[in-house]
LOZA-270701 format. One record per atom (N, C-alpha, C, O, CB): residue number from 1; residue in three letters; y, z, x. Coordinates in nm, 3 decimals. Each point is the difference from the previous one (the first is absolute). Glycine has a CB too. Example, Ala and Ser with C-alpha at 12.3 -4.5 7.8 and 13.67 -1.06 7.14 Angstrom:
<nodes>
{num=1 | residuo=ALA | north=-0.569 | up=0.780 | east=1.319}
{num=1 | residuo=ALA | north=0.119 | up=0.000 | east=-0.089}
{num=1 | residuo=ALA | north=0.120 | up=0.000 | east=0.090}
{num=1 | residuo=ALA | north=-0.002 | up=0.066 | east=0.104}
{num=1 | residuo=ALA | north=-0.115 | up=0.059 | east=-0.293}
{num=2 | residuo=SER | north=0.222 | up=-0.197 | east=0.154}
{num=2 | residuo=SER | north=0.119 | up=0.006 | east=0.082}
{num=2 | residuo=SER | north=0.109 | up=0.073 | east=-0.077}
{num=2 | residuo=SER | north=0.111 | up=0.017 | east=0.051}
{num=2 | residuo=SER | north=-0.174 | up=-0.232 | east=0.067}
</nodes>
This chain:
<nodes>
{num=1 | residuo=MET | north=11.417 | up=13.996 | east=9.943}
{num=1 | residuo=MET | north=0.003 | up=-0.137 | east=-0.049}
{num=1 | residuo=MET | north=0.074 | up=-0.094 | east=0.094}
{num=1 | residuo=MET | north=0.016 | up=-0.119 | east=-0.029}
{num=1 | residuo=MET | north=-0.027 | up=0.209 | east=-0.203}
{num=2 | residuo=SER | north=0.056 | up=-0.038 | east=0.344}
{num=2 | residuo=SER | north=0.072 | up=-0.080 | east=0.098}
{num=2 | residuo=SER | north=-0.088 | up=-0.115 | east=0.050}
{num=2 | residuo=SER | north=-0.122 | up=0.015 | east=0.011}
{num=2 | residuo=SER | north=0.256 | up=0.187 | east=0.057}
{num=3 | residuo=GLY | north=-0.071 | up=-0.316 | east=-0.039}
{num=3 | residuo=GLY | north=-0.073 | up=-0.113 | east=0.054}
{num=3 | residuo=GLY | north=-0.051 | up=-0.098 | east=-0.105}
{num=3 | residuo=GLY | north=-0.055 | up=-0.105 | east=0.036}
{num=3 | residuo=GLY | north=-0.008 | up=0.251 | east=0.147}
{num=4 | residuo=ARG | north=0.079 | up=-0.116 | east=-0.310}
{num=4 | residuo=ARG | north=-0.044 | up=-0.094 | east=-0.104}
{num=4 | residuo=ARG | north=0.100 | up=-0.113 | east=-0.013}
{num=4 | residuo=ARG | north=0.121 | up=0.022 | east=0.007}
{num=4 | residuo=ARG | north=-0.239 | up=0.162 | east=-0.130}
{num=5 | residuo=ARG | north=0.067 | up=-0.303 | east=0.104}
{num=5 | residuo=ARG | north=0.085 | up=-0.118 | east=-0.010}
{num=5 | residuo=ARG | north=-0.037 | up=-0.079 | east=-0.125}
{num=5 | residuo=ARG | north=-0.109 | up=0.014 | east=-0.055}
{num=5 | residuo=ARG | north=0.133 | up=-0.024 | east=0.305}
{num=6 | residuo=ILE | north=0.069 | up=-0.073 | east=-0.293}
{num=6 | residuo=ILE | north=-0.025 | up=-0.088 | east=-0.113}
{num=6 | residuo=ILE | north=-0.104 | up=-0.104 | east=0.044}
{num=6 | residuo=ILE | north=0.003 | up=-0.046 | east=0.114}
{num=6 | residuo=ILE | north=0.234 | up=0.080 | east=-0.208}
{num=7 | residuo=SER | north=-0.325 | up=-0.069 | east=0.007}
{num=7 | residuo=SER | north=-0.107 | up=-0.094 | east=0.036}
{num=7 | residuo=SER | north=0.039 | up=-0.144 | east=-0.034}
{num=7 | residuo=SER | north=0.086 | up=-0.025 | east=-0.084}
{num=7 | residuo=SER | north=-0.255 | up=0.206 | east=0.047}
{num=8 | residuo=ARG | north=0.104 | up=-0.273 | east=0.104}
{num=8 | residuo=ARG | north=0.021 | up=-0.143 | east=-0.032}
{num=8 | residuo=ARG | north=-0.039 | up=-0.026 | east=-0.145}
{num=8 | residuo=ARG | north=0.061 | up=-0.084 | east=-0.067}
{num=8 | residuo=ARG | north=-0.105 | up=0.020 | east=0.308}
{num=9 | residuo=ARG | north=-0.057 | up=0.134 | east=-0.289}
{num=9 | residuo=ARG | north=-0.044 | up=-0.014 | east=-0.138}
{num=9 | residuo=ARG | north=0.113 | up=0.038 | east=-0.097}
{num=9 | residuo=ARG | north=0.020 | up=-0.066 | east=-0.101}
{num=9 | residuo=ARG | north=-0.258 | up=0.114 | east=0.172}
{num=10 | residuo=SER | north=0.312 | up=0.059 | east=-0.039}
{num=10 | residuo=SER | north=0.112 | up=0.043 | east=-0.084}
{num=10 | residuo=SER | north=0.112 | up=-0.104 | east=0.000}
{num=10 | residuo=SER | north=0.058 | up=-0.029 | east=-0.105}
{num=10 | residuo=SER | north=-0.115 | up=0.267 | east=0.153}
{num=11 | residuo=VAL | north=0.086 | up=-0.294 | east=0.068}
{num=11 | residuo=VAL | north=0.103 | up=-0.104 | east=0.009}
{num=11 | residuo=VAL | north=-0.043 | up=-0.120 | east=-0.083}
{num=11 | residuo=VAL | north=0.081 | up=-0.056 | east=-0.075}
{num=11 | residuo=VAL | north=-0.012 | up=0.135 | east=0.307}
{num=12 | residuo=HIS | north=-0.193 | up=-0.120 | east=-0.218}
{num=12 | residuo=HIS | north=-0.053 | up=-0.113 | east=-0.078}
{num=12 | residuo=HIS | north=0.010 | up=0.029 | east=-0.150}
{num=12 | residuo=HIS | north=0.042 | up=-0.087 | east=-0.077}
{num=12 | residuo=HIS | north=-0.199 | up=0.030 | east=0.266}
{num=13 | residuo=ALA | north=0.119 | up=0.175 | east=-0.231}
{num=13 | residuo=ALA | north=0.003 | up=0.036 | east=-0.142}
{num=13 | residuo=ALA | north=0.141 | up=-0.005 | east=-0.057}
{num=13 | residuo=ALA | north=0.018 | up=-0.033 | east=-0.117}
{num=13 | residuo=ALA | north=-0.218 | up=0.176 | east=0.153}
{num=14 | residuo=ASN | north=0.299 | up=-0.110 | east=0.045}
{num=14 | residuo=ASN | north=0.138 | up=0.004 | east=-0.047}
{num=14 | residuo=ASN | north=0.077 | up=-0.130 | east=0.021}
{num=14 | residuo=ASN | north=0.118 | up=-0.008 | east=-0.033}
{num=14 | residuo=ASN | north=-0.122 | up=0.248 | east=0.081}
{num=15 | residuo=THR | north=-0.061 | up=-0.341 | east=0.007}
{num=15 | residuo=THR | north=0.065 | up=-0.130 | east=0.020}
{num=15 | residuo=THR | north=-0.078 | up=-0.106 | east=-0.077}
{num=15 | residuo=THR | north=0.027 | up=-0.022 | east=-0.119}
{num=15 | residuo=THR | north=0.058 | up=0.091 | east=0.347}
{num=16 | residuo=ILE | north=-0.178 | up=-0.135 | east=-0.164}
{num=16 | residuo=ILE | north=-0.075 | up=-0.108 | east=-0.065}
{num=16 | residuo=ILE | north=-0.086 | up=0.052 | east=-0.114}
{num=16 | residuo=ILE | north=-0.021 | up=-0.069 | east=-0.100}
{num=16 | residuo=ILE | north=0.020 | up=-0.056 | east=0.316}
{num=17 | residuo=GLY | north=-0.051 | up=0.247 | east=-0.203}
{num=17 | residuo=GLY | north=-0.081 | up=0.058 | east=-0.107}
{num=17 | residuo=GLY | north=0.081 | up=0.022 | east=-0.127}
{num=17 | residuo=GLY | north=-0.047 | up=-0.030 | east=-0.110}
{num=17 | residuo=GLY | north=-0.095 | up=0.139 | east=0.281}
{num=18 | residuo=ALA | north=0.264 | up=-0.058 | east=-0.156}
{num=18 | residuo=ALA | north=0.087 | up=0.022 | east=-0.116}
{num=18 | residuo=ALA | north=0.042 | up=-0.134 | east=-0.062}
{num=18 | residuo=ALA | north=0.005 | up=-0.012 | east=-0.122}
{num=18 | residuo=ALA | north=0.079 | up=0.227 | east=0.225}
{num=19 | residuo=ALA | north=-0.055 | up=-0.314 | east=-0.019}
{num=19 | residuo=ALA | north=0.037 | up=-0.133 | east=-0.050}
{num=19 | residuo=ALA | north=-0.116 | up=-0.062 | east=-0.077}
{num=19 | residuo=ALA | north=0.021 | up=-0.064 | east=-0.104}
{num=19 | residuo=ALA | north=0.137 | up=0.034 | east=0.297}
{num=20 | residuo=TYR | north=-0.280 | up=0.049 | east=-0.144}
{num=20 | residuo=TYR | north=-0.119 | up=-0.052 | east=-0.068}
{num=20 | residuo=TYR | north=-0.016 | up=0.063 | east=-0.138}
{num=20 | residuo=TYR | north=-0.033 | up=-0.068 | east=-0.097}
{num=20 | residuo=TYR | north=-0.077 | up=0.030 | east=0.320}
{num=21 | residuo=GLN | north=0.132 | up=0.169 | east=-0.231}
{num=21 | residuo=GLN | north=-0.015 | up=0.070 | east=-0.128}
{num=21 | residuo=GLN | north=0.093 | up=-0.055 | east=-0.108}
{num=21 | residuo=GLN | north=-0.036 | up=-0.003 | east=-0.118}
{num=21 | residuo=GLN | north=-0.032 | up=0.206 | east=0.244}
{num=22 | residuo=ILE | north=0.188 | up=-0.245 | east=-0.086}
{num=22 | residuo=ILE | north=0.094 | up=-0.053 | east=-0.100}
{num=22 | residuo=ILE | north=-0.001 | up=-0.153 | east=-0.003}
{num=22 | residuo=ILE | north=0.089 | up=-0.064 | east=-0.056}
{num=22 | residuo=ILE | north=0.054 | up=0.267 | east=0.088}
{num=23 | residuo=ARG | north=-0.246 | up=-0.260 | east=0.030}
{num=23 | residuo=ARG | north=-0.023 | up=-0.145 | east=0.003}
{num=23 | residuo=ARG | north=0.116 | up=-0.079 | east=0.060}
{num=23 | residuo=ARG | north=0.032 | up=-0.110 | east=-0.046}
{num=23 | residuo=ARG | north=-0.176 | up=0.140 | east=-0.154}
{num=24 | residuo=LEU | north=0.207 | up=0.027 | east=0.304}
{num=24 | residuo=LEU | north=0.108 | up=-0.070 | east=0.069}
{num=24 | residuo=LEU | north=-0.032 | up=-0.021 | east=0.148}
{num=24 | residuo=LEU | north=0.090 | up=-0.028 | east=0.080}
{num=24 | residuo=LEU | north=0.072 | up=0.126 | east=-0.241}
{num=25 | residuo=ASP | north=-0.290 | up=-0.085 | east=0.197}
{num=25 | residuo=ASP | north=-0.038 | up=-0.011 | east=0.140}
{num=25 | residuo=ASP | north=0.023 | up=-0.140 | east=0.059}
{num=25 | residuo=ASP | north=-0.003 | up=-0.014 | east=0.123}
{num=25 | residuo=ASP | north=-0.164 | up=0.191 | east=-0.167}
{num=26 | residuo=ALA | north=0.189 | up=-0.279 | east=-0.037}
{num=26 | residuo=ALA | north=0.034 | up=-0.133 | east=0.051}
{num=26 | residuo=ALA | north=0.147 | up=-0.009 | east=0.037}
{num=26 | residuo=ALA | north=0.042 | up=-0.095 | east=0.066}
{num=26 | residuo=ALA | north=-0.223 | up=-0.004 | east=-0.208}
{num=27 | residuo=LEU | north=0.261 | up=0.200 | east=0.101}
{num=27 | residuo=LEU | north=0.144 | up=-0.002 | east=0.026}
{num=27 | residuo=LEU | north=0.049 | up=0.113 | east=0.089}
{num=27 | residuo=LEU | north=0.095 | up=-0.018 | east=0.076}
{num=27 | residuo=LEU | north=-0.070 | up=-0.090 | east=-0.293}
{num=28 | residuo=VAL | north=-0.087 | up=0.225 | east=0.207}
{num=28 | residuo=VAL | north=0.047 | up=0.118 | east=0.074}
{num=28 | residuo=VAL | north=-0.119 | up=0.077 | east=0.057}
{num=28 | residuo=VAL | north=-0.116 | up=-0.030 | east=-0.030}
{num=28 | residuo=VAL | north=0.319 | up=0.046 | east=-0.119}
{num=29 | residuo=GLY | north=-0.173 | up=0.082 | east=0.233}
{num=29 | residuo=GLY | north=-0.105 | up=0.089 | east=0.050}
{num=29 | residuo=GLY | north=-0.046 | up=-0.029 | east=0.141}
{num=29 | residuo=GLY | north=-0.064 | up=0.085 | east=0.062}
{num=29 | residuo=GLY | north=-0.005 | up=-0.062 | east=-0.292}
{num=30 | residuo=SER | north=0.100 | up=-0.142 | east=0.281}
{num=30 | residuo=SER | north=-0.038 | up=-0.035 | east=0.137}
{num=30 | residuo=SER | north=0.106 | up=-0.094 | east=0.057}
{num=30 | residuo=SER | north=0.073 | up=-0.066 | east=-0.074}
{num=30 | residuo=SER | north=-0.321 | up=0.095 | east=0.022}
{num=31 | residuo=VAL | north=0.254 | up=-0.033 | east=0.183}
{num=31 | residuo=VAL | north=0.095 | up=-0.088 | east=0.068}
{num=31 | residuo=VAL | north=-0.074 | up=-0.128 | east=0.037}
{num=31 | residuo=VAL | north=-0.081 | up=-0.003 | east=0.093}
{num=31 | residuo=VAL | north=0.216 | up=0.200 | east=-0.002}
{num=32 | residuo=GLU | north=-0.107 | up=-0.302 | east=-0.167}
{num=32 | residuo=GLU | north=-0.061 | up=-0.129 | east=0.026}
{num=32 | residuo=GLU | north=0.082 | up=-0.110 | east=-0.066}
{num=32 | residuo=GLU | north=0.079 | up=0.026 | east=-0.091}
{num=32 | residuo=GLU | north=-0.307 | up=0.081 | east=0.106}
{num=33 | residuo=ALA | north=0.209 | up=-0.229 | east=0.030}
{num=33 | residuo=ALA | north=0.074 | up=-0.115 | east=-0.053}
{num=33 | residuo=ALA | north=-0.020 | up=-0.010 | east=-0.151}
{num=33 | residuo=ALA | north=-0.112 | up=0.011 | east=-0.050}
{num=33 | residuo=ALA | north=0.087 | up=-0.132 | east=0.271}
{num=34 | residuo=GLY | north=0.136 | up=0.101 | east=-0.292}
{num=34 | residuo=GLY | north=-0.005 | up=-0.013 | east=-0.145}
{num=34 | residuo=GLY | north=0.028 | up=0.128 | east=-0.075}
{num=34 | residuo=GLY | north=0.030 | up=-0.005 | east=-0.120}
{num=34 | residuo=GLY | north=-0.190 | up=-0.174 | east=0.155}
{num=35 | residuo=ASN | north=0.150 | up=0.293 | east=0.030}
{num=35 | residuo=ASN | north=0.031 | up=0.127 | east=-0.065}
{num=35 | residuo=ASN | north=0.151 | up=0.026 | east=0.006}
{num=35 | residuo=ASN | north=0.072 | up=-0.067 | east=0.073}
{num=35 | residuo=ASN | north=-0.300 | up=0.158 | east=-0.013}
{num=36 | residuo=ARG | north=0.274 | up=0.006 | east=-0.138}
{num=36 | residuo=ARG | north=0.142 | up=0.025 | east=-0.018}
{num=36 | residuo=ARG | north=0.073 | up=0.062 | east=0.117}
{num=36 | residuo=ARG | north=0.123 | up=0.006 | east=-0.003}
{num=36 | residuo=ARG | north=-0.179 | up=0.017 | east=-0.228}
{num=37 | residuo=ALA | north=-0.010 | up=0.024 | east=0.330}
{num=37 | residuo=ALA | north=0.062 | up=0.066 | east=0.116}
{num=37 | residuo=ALA | north=0.078 | up=0.124 | east=-0.043}
{num=37 | residuo=ALA | north=0.116 | up=0.017 | east=0.037}
{num=37 | residuo=ALA | north=-0.100 | up=-0.239 | east=0.080}
{num=38 | residuo=ASP | north=-0.081 | up=0.307 | east=-0.196}
{num=38 | residuo=ASP | north=0.052 | up=0.133 | east=-0.030}
{num=38 | residuo=ASP | north=-0.063 | up=0.094 | east=0.101}
{num=38 | residuo=ASP | north=-0.121 | up=0.022 | east=-0.003}
{num=38 | residuo=ASP | north=0.153 | up=-0.071 | east=-0.248}
{num=39 | residuo=LEU | north=0.048 | up=0.104 | east=0.342}
{num=39 | residuo=LEU | north=-0.058 | up=0.085 | east=0.103}
{num=39 | residuo=LEU | north=0.103 | up=0.096 | east=0.056}
{num=39 | residuo=LEU | north=0.121 | up=-0.015 | east=-0.018}
{num=39 | residuo=LEU | north=-0.282 | up=-0.166 | east=0.073}
{num=40 | residuo=ILE | north=0.109 | up=0.281 | east=0.015}
{num=40 | residuo=ILE | north=0.084 | up=0.094 | east=0.073}
{num=40 | residuo=ILE | north=-0.049 | up=0.007 | east=0.143}
{num=40 | residuo=ILE | north=-0.118 | up=-0.023 | east=0.028}
{num=40 | residuo=ILE | north=0.167 | up=0.157 | east=-0.237}
{num=41 | residuo=VAL | north=0.042 | up=-0.103 | east=0.300}
{num=41 | residuo=VAL | north=-0.033 | up=0.026 | east=0.139}
{num=41 | residuo=VAL | north=0.035 | up=0.146 | east=0.026}
{num=41 | residuo=VAL | north=0.110 | up=0.045 | east=-0.032}
{num=41 | residuo=VAL | north=-0.068 | up=-0.289 | east=0.105}
{num=42 | residuo=LEU | north=-0.135 | up=0.317 | east=-0.015}
{num=42 | residuo=LEU | north=0.019 | up=0.142 | east=0.027}
{num=42 | residuo=LEU | north=0.025 | up=0.024 | east=0.148}
{num=42 | residuo=LEU | north=-0.032 | up=-0.085 | east=0.084}
{num=42 | residuo=LEU | north=-0.116 | up=0.142 | east=-0.279}
{num=43 | residuo=ASP | north=0.205 | up=0.059 | east=0.227}
{num=43 | residuo=ASP | north=0.028 | up=0.032 | east=0.140}
{num=43 | residuo=ASP | north=-0.118 | up=0.063 | east=0.073}
{num=43 | residuo=ASP | north=0.010 | up=0.034 | east=0.118}
{num=43 | residuo=ASP | north=0.225 | up=-0.003 | east=-0.183}
{num=44 | residuo=GLN | north=-0.346 | up=-0.016 | east=-0.005}
{num=44 | residuo=GLN | north=-0.122 | up=0.054 | east=0.061}
{num=44 | residuo=GLN | north=-0.120 | up=-0.081 | east=-0.050}
{num=44 | residuo=GLN | north=0.006 | up=-0.063 | east=-0.106}
{num=44 | residuo=GLN | north=0.097 | up=0.296 | east=0.122}
{num=45 | residuo=ILE | north=-0.210 | up=-0.231 | east=0.060}
{num=45 | residuo=ILE | north=-0.123 | up=-0.065 | east=-0.045}
{num=45 | residuo=ILE | north=-0.065 | up=0.094 | east=-0.099}
{num=45 | residuo=ILE | north=-0.050 | up=0.106 | east=0.039}
{num=45 | residuo=ILE | north=0.018 | up=-0.234 | east=0.181}
{num=46 | residuo=ILE | north=0.032 | up=0.092 | east=-0.345}
{num=46 | residuo=ILE | north=-0.041 | up=0.089 | east=-0.109}
{num=46 | residuo=ILE | north=-0.142 | up=0.052 | east=0.016}
{num=46 | residuo=ILE | north=-0.031 | up=0.110 | east=-0.046}
{num=46 | residuo=ILE | north=0.187 | up=-0.233 | east=-0.103}
{num=47 | residuo=LEU | north=-0.243 | up=0.047 | east=0.213}
{num=47 | residuo=LEU | north=-0.139 | up=0.042 | east=0.020}
{num=47 | residuo=LEU | north=-0.014 | up=0.104 | east=0.112}
{num=47 | residuo=LEU | north=-0.107 | up=0.059 | east=0.016}
{num=47 | residuo=LEU | north=0.035 | up=-0.283 | east=-0.097}
{num=48 | residuo=GLU | north=0.178 | up=0.247 | east=0.157}
{num=48 | residuo=GLU | north=-0.005 | up=0.095 | east=0.110}
{num=48 | residuo=GLU | north=0.079 | up=0.128 | east=-0.027}
{num=48 | residuo=GLU | north=0.002 | up=0.090 | east=0.085}
{num=48 | residuo=GLU | north=-0.029 | up=-0.283 | east=0.066}
{num=49 | residuo=VAL | north=0.091 | up=0.203 | east=-0.266}
{num=49 | residuo=VAL | north=0.083 | up=0.115 | east=-0.032}
{num=49 | residuo=VAL | north=-0.084 | up=0.108 | east=-0.067}
{num=49 | residuo=VAL | north=-0.076 | up=-0.029 | east=-0.092}
{num=49 | residuo=VAL | north=0.278 | up=-0.120 | east=0.066}
{num=50 | residuo=ASP | north=-0.189 | up=0.273 | east=0.071}
{num=50 | residuo=ASP | north=-0.068 | up=0.113 | east=-0.064}
{num=50 | residuo=ASP | north=0.049 | up=0.010 | east=-0.145}
{num=50 | residuo=ASP | north=0.119 | up=-0.014 | east=-0.026}
{num=50 | residuo=ASP | north=-0.141 | up=0.138 | east=0.250}
{num=51 | residuo=LEU | north=-0.069 | up=-0.099 | east=-0.316}
{num=51 | residuo=LEU | north=0.037 | up=0.009 | east=-0.142}
{num=51 | residuo=LEU | north=0.110 | up=0.102 | east=-0.026}
{num=51 | residuo=LEU | north=0.080 | up=-0.019 | east=-0.092}
{num=51 | residuo=LEU | north=-0.311 | up=-0.048 | east=0.036}
{num=52 | residuo=HIS | north=0.235 | up=0.173 | east=0.135}
{num=52 | residuo=HIS | north=0.103 | up=0.103 | east=-0.021}
{num=52 | residuo=HIS | north=0.136 | up=-0.042 | east=0.055}
{num=52 | residuo=HIS | north=0.100 | up=0.067 | east=-0.025}
{num=52 | residuo=HIS | north=-0.280 | up=0.104 | east=0.036}
{num=53 | residuo=ASP | north=0.185 | up=-0.282 | east=0.062}
{num=53 | residuo=ASP | north=0.125 | up=-0.050 | east=0.056}
{num=53 | residuo=ASP | north=0.044 | up=-0.132 | east=-0.060}
{num=53 | residuo=ASP | north=0.103 | up=-0.055 | east=0.039}
{num=53 | residuo=ASP | north=-0.160 | up=0.172 | east=0.170}
{num=54 | residuo=ILE | north=-0.019 | up=-0.169 | east=-0.303}
{num=54 | residuo=ILE | north=0.028 | up=-0.133 | east=-0.055}
{num=54 | residuo=ILE | north=0.138 | up=-0.007 | east=-0.067}
{num=54 | residuo=ILE | north=0.060 | up=-0.107 | east=-0.007}
{num=54 | residuo=ILE | north=-0.307 | up=0.076 | east=-0.027}
{num=55 | residuo=HIS | north=0.296 | up=0.144 | east=-0.015}
{num=55 | residuo=HIS | north=0.132 | up=0.004 | east=-0.064}
{num=55 | residuo=HIS | north=0.113 | up=-0.027 | east=0.099}
{num=55 | residuo=HIS | north=0.114 | up=-0.024 | east=-0.041}
{num=55 | residuo=HIS | north=-0.206 | up=0.185 | east=-0.126}
{num=56 | residuo=ARG | north=0.063 | up=-0.156 | east=0.295}
{num=56 | residuo=ARG | north=0.101 | up=-0.028 | east=0.103}
{num=56 | residuo=ARG | north=0.010 | up=-0.149 | east=0.033}
{num=56 | residuo=ARG | north=0.086 | up=-0.040 | east=0.078}
{num=56 | residuo=ARG | north=-0.128 | up=0.267 | east=0.016}
{num=57 | residuo=THR | north=-0.045 | up=-0.307 | east=-0.152}
{num=57 | residuo=THR | north=0.002 | up=-0.145 | east=0.023}
{num=57 | residuo=THR | north=0.118 | up=-0.061 | east=-0.073}
{num=57 | residuo=THR | north=0.024 | up=0.030 | east=-0.117}
{num=57 | residuo=THR | north=-0.275 | up=-0.035 | east=0.144}
{num=58 | residuo=ASN | north=0.324 | up=-0.081 | east=0.042}
{num=58 | residuo=ASN | north=0.120 | up=-0.064 | east=-0.058}
{num=58 | residuo=ASN | north=-0.025 | up=-0.148 | east=-0.024}
{num=58 | residuo=ASN | north=-0.073 | up=-0.066 | east=0.074}
{num=58 | residuo=ASN | north=0.219 | up=0.233 | east=0.042}
{num=59 | residuo=VAL | north=-0.083 | up=-0.218 | east=-0.220}
{num=59 | residuo=VAL | north=-0.004 | up=-0.143 | east=-0.030}
{num=59 | residuo=VAL | north=0.109 | up=-0.067 | east=0.083}
{num=59 | residuo=VAL | north=0.118 | up=0.035 | east=-0.011}
{num=59 | residuo=VAL | north=-0.209 | up=0.003 | east=-0.226}
{num=60 | residuo=VAL | north=0.052 | up=-0.134 | east=0.319}
{num=60 | residuo=VAL | north=0.094 | up=-0.071 | east=0.087}
{num=60 | residuo=VAL | north=0.052 | up=-0.126 | east=-0.068}
{num=60 | residuo=VAL | north=0.116 | up=-0.037 | east=0.018}
{num=60 | residuo=VAL | north=-0.235 | up=0.127 | east=0.183}
{num=61 | residuo=LEU | north=0.033 | up=-0.155 | east=-0.280}
{num=61 | residuo=LEU | north=0.036 | up=-0.126 | east=-0.064}
{num=61 | residuo=LEU | north=-0.076 | up=-0.013 | east=-0.131}
{num=61 | residuo=LEU | north=-0.117 | up=0.037 | east=-0.009}
{num=61 | residuo=LEU | north=0.163 | up=-0.144 | east=0.234}
{num=62 | residuo=THR | north=0.021 | up=0.053 | east=-0.326}
{num=62 | residuo=THR | north=-0.064 | up=-0.028 | east=-0.129}
{num=62 | residuo=THR | north=0.029 | up=-0.145 | east=-0.038}
{num=62 | residuo=THR | north=0.114 | up=-0.045 | east=0.008}
{num=62 | residuo=THR | north=-0.093 | up=0.288 | east=-0.082}
{num=63 | residuo=MET | north=-0.125 | up=-0.314 | east=0.033}
{num=63 | residuo=MET | north=0.016 | up=-0.137 | east=-0.050}
{num=63 | residuo=MET | north=-0.061 | up=-0.010 | east=-0.139}
{num=63 | residuo=MET | north=-0.105 | up=0.057 | east=-0.029}
{num=63 | residuo=MET | north=0.099 | up=-0.151 | east=0.264}
{num=64 | residuo=MET | north=0.075 | up=0.021 | east=-0.321}
{num=64 | residuo=MET | north=-0.051 | up=-0.031 | east=-0.134}
{num=64 | residuo=MET | north=0.016 | up=-0.149 | east=-0.023}
{num=64 | residuo=MET | north=0.109 | up=-0.055 | east=0.019}
{num=64 | residuo=MET | north=-0.051 | up=0.288 | east=-0.108}
{num=65 | residuo=ASN | north=-0.165 | up=-0.298 | east=0.049}
{num=65 | residuo=ASN | north=-0.001 | up=-0.144 | east=-0.020}
{num=65 | residuo=ASN | north=0.053 | up=-0.074 | east=0.123}
{num=65 | residuo=ASN | north=0.066 | up=-0.103 | east=-0.013}
{num=65 | residuo=ASN | north=-0.036 | up=0.140 | east=-0.231}
{num=66 | residuo=GLY | north=-0.060 | up=0.015 | east=0.363}
{num=66 | residuo=GLY | north=0.042 | up=-0.064 | east=0.123}
{num=66 | residuo=GLY | north=0.145 | up=0.023 | east=0.038}
{num=66 | residuo=GLY | north=0.045 | up=-0.053 | east=0.101}
{num=66 | residuo=GLY | north=-0.215 | up=-0.113 | east=-0.149}
{num=67 | residuo=GLN | north=0.243 | up=0.241 | east=-0.031}
{num=67 | residuo=GLN | north=0.141 | up=0.028 | east=0.027}
{num=67 | residuo=GLN | north=0.016 | up=0.141 | east=0.055}
{num=67 | residuo=GLN | north=-0.059 | up=0.094 | east=-0.053}
{num=67 | residuo=GLN | north=0.128 | up=-0.253 | east=-0.129}
{num=68 | residuo=MET | north=0.009 | up=0.174 | east=0.288}
{num=68 | residuo=MET | north=0.027 | up=0.130 | east=0.058}
{num=68 | residuo=MET | north=0.082 | up=0.083 | east=-0.100}
{num=68 | residuo=MET | north=0.106 | up=-0.043 | east=-0.046}
{num=68 | residuo=MET | north=-0.114 | up=-0.054 | east=0.282}
{num=69 | residuo=ARG | north=-0.042 | up=0.216 | east=-0.269}
{num=69 | residuo=ARG | north=0.069 | up=0.090 | east=-0.095}
{num=69 | residuo=ARG | north=0.055 | up=0.123 | east=0.070}
{num=69 | residuo=ARG | north=0.097 | up=0.060 | east=-0.046}
{num=69 | residuo=ARG | north=-0.246 | up=-0.141 | east=-0.136}
{num=70 | residuo=HIS | north=0.087 | up=0.118 | east=0.292}
{num=70 | residuo=HIS | north=0.045 | up=0.118 | east=0.075}
{num=70 | residuo=HIS | north=-0.038 | up=-0.017 | east=0.146}
{num=70 | residuo=HIS | north=-0.112 | up=-0.041 | east=0.032}
{num=70 | residuo=HIS | north=0.087 | up=0.190 | east=-0.236}
{num=71 | residuo=GLU | north=0.119 | up=-0.118 | east=0.292}
{num=71 | residuo=GLU | north=-0.031 | up=0.000 | east=0.143}
{num=71 | residuo=GLU | north=0.074 | up=0.117 | east=0.062}
{num=71 | residuo=GLU | north=0.121 | up=0.014 | east=-0.015}
{num=71 | residuo=GLU | north=-0.154 | up=-0.266 | east=0.021}
{num=72 | residuo=ASP | north=-0.042 | up=0.334 | east=0.064}
{num=72 | residuo=ASP | north=0.057 | up=0.119 | east=0.062}
{num=72 | residuo=ASP | north=0.039 | up=-0.029 | east=0.143}
{num=72 | residuo=ASP | north=0.050 | up=0.088 | east=0.070}
{num=72 | residuo=ASP | north=-0.187 | up=0.058 | east=-0.218}
</nodes>
């Protein structure tokens, strides 16, 4: 199973797709003007990480409502 990666479709489903399901896609789920700026920055490009190594990805920065909550 080596070499498998998370798909763009999976990222979409867990961001804007999830926000759409709970009818909050006008406020969260994507990075754009007018949204709440809830986001994380990772130390690796998530689309390039092998699924078996994804647990080694670290959160570098967390923002909620545009405010910095965590910075490594």
